[in-house]
C-alpha positions as a Markdown table, in Angstrom:
| # | Residue | x | y | z |
|---|---|---|---|---|
| 1 | Unk | 129.6 | -2.3 | 127.9 |
| 2 | Unk | 127.7 | -0.1 | 125.6 |
| 3 | Unk | 124.5 | 1.4 | 126.7 |
| 4 | Unk | 122.6 | -1.3 | 124.0 |
| 5 | Unk | 124.6 | -4.2 | 126.0 |
| 6 | Unk | 123.1 | -3.0 | 129.3 |
| 7 | Unk | 119.6 | -3.0 | 128.5 |
| 8 | Unk | 119.8 | -6.1 | 126.0 |
| 9 | Unk | 117.9 | -9.3 | 127.7 |
| 10 | Unk | 116.7 | -6.8 | 130.7 |
| 11 | Unk | 112.8 | -6.6 | 131.8 |
| 12 | Unk | 111.4 | -3.2 | 131.5 |
| 13 | Unk | 111.6 | -2.5 | 135.1 |
| 14 | Unk | 115.4 | -3.1 | 135.1 |
| 15 | Unk | 115.7 | -1.1 | 131.8 |
| 16 | Unk | 114.2 | 1.7 | 133.3 |
| 17 | Unk | 116.3 | 1.6 | 136.3 |
| 18 | Unk | 119.3 | 1.1 | 134.4 |
| 19 | Unk | 118.3 | 4.3 | 132.2 |
| 20 | Unk | 117.5 | 6.5 | 135.3 |
| 21 | Unk | 120.9 | 5.5 | 136.6 |
| 22 | Unk | 122.8 | 6.4 | 133.2 |
| 23 | Unk | 121.1 | 9.7 | 133.1 |
| 24 | Unk | 121.7 | 10.5 | 136.8 |
| 25 | Unk | 125.4 | 9.8 | 136.2 |
| 26 | Unk | 125.3 | 12.7 | 133.5 |
| 27 | Unk | 123.8 | 14.9 | 136.5 |
| 28 | Unk | 120.4 | 15.4 | 134.8 |
| 29 | Unk | 117.7 | 16.4 | 137.6 |
| 30 | Unk | 115.0 | 14.8 | 135.8 |
| 31 | Unk | 116.6 | 11.5 | 135.4 |
| 32 | Unk | 113.7 | 9.1 | 136.7 |
| 33 | Unk | 111.2 | 11.0 | 134.7 |
| 34 | Unk | 113.2 | 11.2 | 131.8 |
| 35 | Unk | 113.8 | 7.4 | 131.8 |
| 36 | Unk | 110.2 | 6.6 | 132.5 |
| 37 | Unk | 108.9 | 8.8 | 129.6 |
| 38 | Unk | 112.1 | 7.4 | 127.2 |
| 39 | Unk | 111.4 | 3.6 | 128.1 |
| 40 | Unk | 107.4 | 4.8 | 127.5 |
| 41 | Unk | 107.9 | 5.9 | 124.2 |
| 42 | Unk | 110.2 | 2.8 | 122.9 |
| 43 | Unk | 107.4 | 0.4 | 124.3 |
| 44 | Unk | 104.3 | 2.3 | 123.5 |
| 45 | Unk | 103.2 | 2.2 | 127.0 |
| 46 | Unk | 102.0 | 4.9 | 129.7 |
| 47 | Unk | 102.9 | 4.8 | 133.5 |
| 48 | Unk | 100.4 | 2.2 | 134.1 |
| 49 | Unk | 101.5 | 0.1 | 131.2 |
| 50 | Unk | 105.0 | 0.4 | 132.6 |
| 51 | Unk | 104.0 | -0.9 | 135.7 |
| 52 | Unk | 101.8 | -3.9 | 134.6 |
| 53 | Unk | 104.1 | -5.1 | 132.0 |
| 54 | Unk | 107.4 | -4.6 | 134.2 |
| 55 | Unk | 108.6 | -8.3 | 134.5 |
| 56 | Unk | 108.7 | -8.4 | 130.5 |
| 57 | Unk | 111.7 | -8.8 | 128.6 |
| 58 | Unk | 112.5 | -6.0 | 126.1 |
| 59 | Unk | 113.1 | -7.1 | 122.4 |
| 60 | Unk | 116.4 | -6.7 | 120.6 |
| 61 | Unk | 114.9 | -3.9 | 118.8 |
| 62 | Unk | 113.5 | -2.3 | 122.0 |
| 63 | Unk | 116.6 | -2.4 | 123.6 |
| 64 | Unk | 118.3 | -0.8 | 120.4 |
| 65 | Unk | 116.0 | 1.8 | 120.2 |
| 66 | Unk | 116.2 | 2.5 | 123.9 |
| 67 | Unk | 120.1 | 3.0 | 123.7 |
| 68 | Unk | 119.6 | 5.4 | 121.0 |
| 69 | Unk | 117.3 | 7.3 | 122.8 |
| 70 | Unk | 119.7 | 7.3 | 126.0 |
| 71 | Unk | 122.5 | 8.5 | 124.1 |
| 72 | Unk | 120.5 | 11.3 | 122.6 |
| 73 | Unk | 119.4 | 12.2 | 126.0 |
| 74 | Unk | 122.9 | 12.1 | 127.2 |
| 75 | Unk | 124.5 | 14.0 | 124.8 |
| 76 | Unk | 122.0 | 17.0 | 125.8 |
| 77 | Unk | 118.6 | 16.7 | 123.8 |
| 78 | Unk | 115.9 | 17.2 | 125.6 |
| 79 | Unk | 113.1 | 14.6 | 125.7 |
| 80 | Unk | 110.6 | 16.8 | 123.9 |
| 81 | Unk | 113.1 | 16.8 | 121.1 |
| 82 | Unk | 113.6 | 13.2 | 121.1 |
| 83 | Unk | 109.7 | 12.2 | 121.3 |
| 84 | Unk | 108.9 | 15.4 | 118.9 |
| 85 | Unk | 106.2 | 16.2 | 121.1 |
| 86 | Unk | 105.5 | 18.4 | 124.4 |
| 87 | Unk | 102.5 | 19.0 | 126.2 |
| 88 | Unk | 101.5 | 22.7 | 127.0 |
| 89 | Unk | 98.5 | 23.9 | 128.9 |
| 90 | Unk | 97.2 | 20.1 | 129.0 |
| 91 | Unk | 97.3 | 19.8 | 125.1 |
| 92 | Unk | 99.8 | 17.5 | 123.4 |
| 93 | Unk | 101.7 | 19.6 | 120.9 |
| 94 | Unk | 104.1 | 18.1 | 118.1 |
| 95 | Unk | 107.4 | 19.8 | 117.6 |
| 96 | Unk | 109.7 | 20.2 | 114.6 |
| 97 | Unk | 113.5 | 21.4 | 114.0 |
| 98 | Unk | 111.8 | 25.1 | 113.8 |
| 99 | Unk | 110.0 | 25.2 | 116.7 |
| 100 | Unk | 110.6 | 26.0 | 120.0 |
| 101 | Unk | 110.1 | 23.6 | 123.0 |
| 102 | Unk | 107.3 | 24.8 | 125.0 |
| 103 | Unk | 107.8 | 25.7 | 128.2 |
| 104 | Unk | 105.8 | 26.2 | 131.6 |
| 105 | Unk | 106.9 | 29.7 | 132.0 |
| 106 | Unk | 105.0 | 30.3 | 128.7 |
| 107 | Unk | 101.8 | 29.3 | 130.6 |
| 108 | Unk | 102.2 | 32.4 | 132.6 |
| 109 | Unk | 101.3 | 34.4 | 129.4 |
| 110 | Unk | 98.1 | 31.9 | 129.0 |
| 111 | Unk | 97.2 | 32.7 | 132.6 |
| 112 | Unk | 97.9 | 36.4 | 132.6 |
| 113 | Unk | 95.6 | 36.9 | 129.3 |
| 114 | Unk | 92.7 | 35.1 | 130.7 |
| 115 | Unk | 93.2 | 37.1 | 133.7 |
| 116 | Unk | 92.5 | 40.2 | 131.9 |
| 117 | Unk | 89.9 | 39.2 | 129.8 |
| 118 | Unk | 87.9 | 37.8 | 132.5 |
| 119 | Unk | 87.9 | 41.5 | 134.1 |
| 120 | Unk | 86.2 | 42.7 | 131.0 |
| 121 | Unk | 83.7 | 40.0 | 130.1 |
| 122 | Unk | 82.7 | 36.7 | 129.7 |
| 123 | Unk | 85.1 | 34.4 | 128.3 |
| 124 | Unk | 82.3 | 33.4 | 125.7 |
| 125 | Unk | 82.4 | 36.5 | 123.9 |
| 126 | Unk | 83.6 | 36.5 | 120.3 |
| 127 | Unk | 87.0 | 37.5 | 120.2 |
| 128 | Unk | 90.0 | 38.0 | 117.4 |
| 129 | Unk | 93.2 | 37.0 | 118.5 |
| 130 | Unk | 96.8 | 37.1 | 116.8 |
| 131 | Unk | 99.6 | 35.1 | 118.0 |
| 132 | Unk | 102.8 | 36.8 | 116.5 |
| 133 | Unk | 105.6 | 34.3 | 116.0 |
| 134 | Unk | 103.8 | 31.4 | 116.8 |
| 135 | Unk | 106.2 | 28.5 | 116.8 |
| 136 | Unk | 104.3 | 25.4 | 117.5 |
| 137 | Unk | 100.9 | 27.2 | 118.0 |
| 138 | Unk | 101.1 | 26.8 | 121.9 |
| 139 | Unk | 99.5 | 30.0 | 122.9 |
| 140 | Unk | 97.2 | 30.5 | 120.5 |
| 141 | Unk | 95.7 | 26.9 | 120.7 |
| 142 | Unk | 95.8 | 27.0 | 124.6 |
| 143 | Unk | 94.0 | 30.4 | 124.4 |
| 144 | Unk | 91.3 | 28.9 | 121.6 |
| 145 | Unk | 91.0 | 26.3 | 123.9 |
| 146 | Unk | 89.9 | 28.3 | 126.7 |
| 147 | Unk | 87.6 | 30.9 | 124.6 |
| 148 | Unk | 85.0 | 29.0 | 122.8 |
| 149 | Unk | 83.9 | 31.5 | 120.3 |
| 150 | Unk | 87.3 | 33.2 | 119.6 |
| 151 | Unk | 89.4 | 32.9 | 116.4 |
| 152 | Unk | 92.5 | 33.5 | 115.7 |
| 153 | Unk | 95.5 | 34.4 | 113.2 |
| 154 | Unk | 98.9 | 32.9 | 114.1 |
| 155 | Unk | 101.9 | 34.3 | 112.3 |
| 156 | Unk | 105.7 | 33.2 | 111.6 |
| 157 | Unk | 108.1 | 33.9 | 109.6 |
| 158 | Unk | 109.1 | 30.1 | 109.2 |
| 159 | Unk | 106.8 | 28.2 | 106.7 |
| 160 | Unk | 107.8 | 24.7 | 108.4 |
| 161 | Unk | 107.3 | 26.3 | 112.0 |
| 162 | Unk | 103.5 | 27.2 | 110.8 |
| 163 | Unk | 103.0 | 23.9 | 109.3 |
| 164 | Unk | 103.6 | 22.2 | 112.6 |
| 165 | Unk | 101.2 | 24.9 | 114.1 |
| 166 | Unk | 98.7 | 24.0 | 111.6 |
| 167 | Unk | 98.9 | 20.1 | 112.4 |
| 168 | Unk | 98.6 | 20.9 | 115.8 |
| 169 | Unk | 95.7 | 22.8 | 115.3 |
| 170 | Unk | 94.0 | 20.2 | 113.3 |
| 171 | Unk | 94.9 | 17.5 | 116.1 |
| 172 | Unk | 93.2 | 19.3 | 118.5 |
| 173 | Unk | 90.0 | 20.0 | 116.5 |
| 174 | Unk | 90.7 | 23.6 | 116.3 |
| 175 | Unk | 91.6 | 24.2 | 112.7 |
| 176 | Unk | 88.1 | 26.0 | 112.2 |
| 177 | Unk | 89.1 | 28.6 | 114.3 |
| 178 | Unk | 92.9 | 29.1 | 113.6 |
| 179 | Unk | 94.3 | 30.6 | 110.3 |
| 180 | Unk | 98.0 | 30.7 | 109.4 |
| 181 | Unk | 100.1 | 33.7 | 107.6 |
| 182 | Unk | 103.6 | 33.6 | 106.8 |
| 183 | Unk | 105.0 | 37.0 | 107.7 |
| 184 | Unk | 107.6 | 38.7 | 110.3 |
| 185 | Unk | 105.3 | 39.2 | 113.3 |
| 186 | Unk | 102.3 | 41.3 | 112.4 |
| 187 | Unk | 103.8 | 42.9 | 108.8 |
| 188 | Unk | 101.2 | 41.3 | 106.7 |
| 189 | Unk | 98.0 | 41.9 | 109.3 |
| 190 | Unk | 95.4 | 44.6 | 108.6 |
| 191 | Unk | 92.1 | 44.9 | 110.6 |
| 192 | Unk | 90.8 | 45.1 | 114.0 |
| 193 | Unk | 91.9 | 42.4 | 116.8 |
| 194 | Unk | 90.8 | 42.1 | 120.6 |
| 195 | Unk | 94.2 | 40.5 | 121.7 |
| 196 | Unk | 97.5 | 39.9 | 120.6 |
| 197 | Unk | 100.0 | 37.6 | 122.0 |
| 198 | Unk | 103.3 | 36.6 | 121.4 |
| 199 | Unk | 106.7 | 34.9 | 122.9 |
| 200 | Unk | 109.1 | 36.6 | 120.9 |
| 201 | Unk | 113.1 | 35.9 | 121.0 |
| 202 | Unk | 114.3 | 37.9 | 123.6 |
| 203 | Unk | 117.6 | 36.5 | 124.3 |
| 204 | Unk | 120.5 | 38.9 | 124.2 |
| 205 | Unk | 122.7 | 38.0 | 121.0 |
| 206 | Unk | 125.8 | 37.7 | 123.3 |
| 207 | Unk | 124.3 | 35.5 | 125.9 |
| 208 | Unk | 123.3 | 33.0 | 123.1 |
| 209 | Unk | 126.6 | 30.9 | 123.8 |
| 210 | Unk | 126.4 | 30.6 | 127.6 |
| 211 | Unk | 123.0 | 28.7 | 127.1 |
| 212 | Unk | 121.9 | 25.2 | 128.9 |
| 213 | Unk | 123.0 | 23.1 | 126.0 |
| 214 | Unk | 119.4 | 22.0 | 125.5 |
| 215 | Unk | 118.6 | 25.1 | 124.4 |
| 216 | Unk | 121.8 | 26.3 | 122.8 |
| 217 | Unk | 122.0 | 23.5 | 120.4 |
| 218 | Unk | 118.3 | 22.2 | 120.0 |
| 219 | Unk | 116.2 | 25.3 | 120.0 |
| 220 | Unk | 116.3 | 27.2 | 116.5 |
| 221 | Unk | 118.2 | 30.0 | 117.0 |
| 222 | Unk | 116.1 | 32.6 | 115.2 |
| 223 | Unk | 113.5 | 31.8 | 117.8 |
| 224 | Unk | 115.9 | 32.9 | 120.4 |
| 225 | Unk | 118.2 | 35.6 | 119.4 |
| 226 | Unk | 116.8 | 39.4 | 120.2 |
| 227 | Unk | 119.4 | 41.2 | 119.1 |
| 228 | Unk | 121.9 | 43.2 | 120.9 |
| 229 | Unk | 120.0 | 44.0 | 124.0 |
| 230 | Unk | 117.2 | 41.2 | 123.6 |
| 231 | Unk | 114.5 | 43.8 | 122.9 |
| 232 | Unk | 114.4 | 44.1 | 118.9 |
| 233 | Unk | 111.0 | 42.0 | 118.8 |
| 234 | Unk | 109.3 | 44.2 | 121.4 |
| 235 | Unk | 110.3 | 47.4 | 119.6 |
| 236 | Unk | 108.6 | 45.6 | 116.4 |
| 237 | Unk | 105.5 | 44.2 | 118.4 |
| 238 | Unk | 104.4 | 47.3 | 120.4 |
| 239 | Unk | 103.5 | 49.7 | 117.8 |
| 240 | Unk | 102.3 | 47.1 | 115.8 |
| 241 | Unk | 99.8 | 46.4 | 118.5 |
| 242 | Unk | 98.7 | 50.0 | 118.9 |
| 243 | Unk | 98.1 | 49.9 | 115.3 |
| 244 | Unk | 96.0 | 46.5 | 115.1 |
| 245 | Unk | 94.2 | 46.5 | 118.3 |
| 246 | Unk | 90.6 | 47.8 | 118.7 |
| 247 | Unk | 89.8 | 50.3 | 121.6 |
| 248 | Unk | 90.5 | 48.2 | 124.8 |
| 249 | Unk | 92.2 | 45.6 | 123.1 |
| 250 | Unk | 95.2 | 43.6 | 124.9 |
| 251 | Unk | 98.4 | 42.9 | 124.3 |
| 252 | Unk | 100.3 | 40.4 | 126.5 |
| 253 | Unk | 104.0 | 39.3 | 125.8 |
| 254 | Unk | 106.6 | 36.9 | 127.2 |
| 255 | Unk | 109.6 | 38.7 | 128.4 |
| 256 | Unk | 113.2 | 37.4 | 129.8 |
| 257 | Unk | 114.1 | 37.3 | 133.4 |
| 258 | Unk | 115.5 | 41.0 | 133.8 |
| 259 | Unk | 113.5 | 42.5 | 130.8 |
| 260 | Unk | 109.9 | 43.4 | 132.5 |
| 261 | Unk | 110.7 | 46.9 | 133.0 |
| 262 | Unk | 112.0 | 47.8 | 129.7 |
| 263 | Unk | 109.5 | 46.0 | 127.6 |
| 264 | Unk | 106.9 | 48.0 | 129.9 |
| 265 | Unk | 108.4 | 51.2 | 128.8 |
| 266 | Unk | 108.4 | 50.5 | 124.9 |
| 267 | Unk | 104.8 | 49.2 | 125.4 |
| 268 | Unk | 104.0 | 52.7 | 127.2 |
| 269 | Unk | 106.0 | 54.5 | 124.3 |
| 270 | Unk | 103.8 | 52.7 | 121.8 |
| 271 | Unk | 100.8 | 54.8 | 123.3 |
| 272 | Unk | 99.2 | 51.7 | 125.1 |
| 273 | Unk | 98.3 | 51.9 | 128.5 |
| 274 | Unk | 99.3 | 49.4 | 131.2 |
| 275 | Unk | 96.3 | 47.6 | 132.4 |
| 276 | Unk | 97.9 | 45.4 | 135.0 |
| 277 | Unk | 101.6 | 45.0 | 136.5 |
| 278 | Unk | 103.7 | 42.1 | 134.8 |
| 279 | Unk | 102.7 | 38.7 | 135.9 |
| 280 | Unk | 105.4 | 36.4 | 137.6 |
| 281 | Unk | 105.9 | 32.7 | 136.8 |
| 282 | Unk | 106.2 | 29.9 | 139.3 |
| 283 | Unk | 109.8 | 31.0 | 139.9 |
| 284 | Unk | 108.7 | 34.7 | 140.7 |
| 285 | Unk | 110.1 | 36.2 | 137.3 |
| 286 | Unk | 108.2 | 38.8 | 136.1 |
| 287 | Unk | 107.4 | 36.9 | 132.7 |
| 288 | Unk | 104.2 | 38.4 | 131.3 |
| 289 | Unk | 103.8 | 42.2 | 130.1 |
| 290 | Unk | 100.7 | 43.4 | 128.8 |
| 291 | Unk | 99.3 | 46.7 | 127.2 |
| 292 | Unk | 95.9 | 47.8 | 126.4 |
| 293 | Unk | 94.6 | 50.3 | 123.7 |
| 294 | Unk | 93.1 | 53.1 | 125.0 |
| 295 | Unk | 89.6 | 54.5 | 123.8 |
């Protein structure tokens, strides 16, 4: 029996239960949530809609589409890739093949940045932000949503990634305060910035093959590979931040699970002060390293 046969003629409630079991047999920890999201996407229903329409029988087209989604998930494709969208900081973001799937770990960068800004004044003050290697635009757009008088420049070496970020800015009503430049990190930037943020590639090249299939096969390699020791991007970003930040301006970057000490040293070598210890994510990993330009 194929997956399509399993879903054919089933009610929404039964189809969702079948999909949960299918994913569970593949040892997918989030099987129940994934089944709800995929079923809801096929039917255009949220959780309330799935519950209220639980007894409705799937059409043949719906059963076939759910079977296709099920197979993609079984093959290791993340739900966010299948749906082409992911929520980050409460914001719905569209994805593309050229962007990372935003992860909860990266929200630590937003949290750390806001905490540092709060110690230096009001959130409604004018700020100029640069997000280096923006991908989907997640970090910049989250910050713009919290900082009403900030403007930002997002850079990425990949034009298609920038198109995705720009589309997200437009959909979120932030396009008037966001600008997009194709370049490698800050190579095309001049001027004075109050804040520079980045989630650069930081996986050591030799570790790529051992990553989870959801990352290894479905995230863009350019956004993962940080060079031999995973630190190539920071060797570029830290001195660029020292060049571009105004006195007192802040740098906040995401780092890998064992990189906070090394990145902190690179930040210090660039001439930036260390305004706060690295901030840990929900798993206790020191995820956000910050620097501050001296007066």
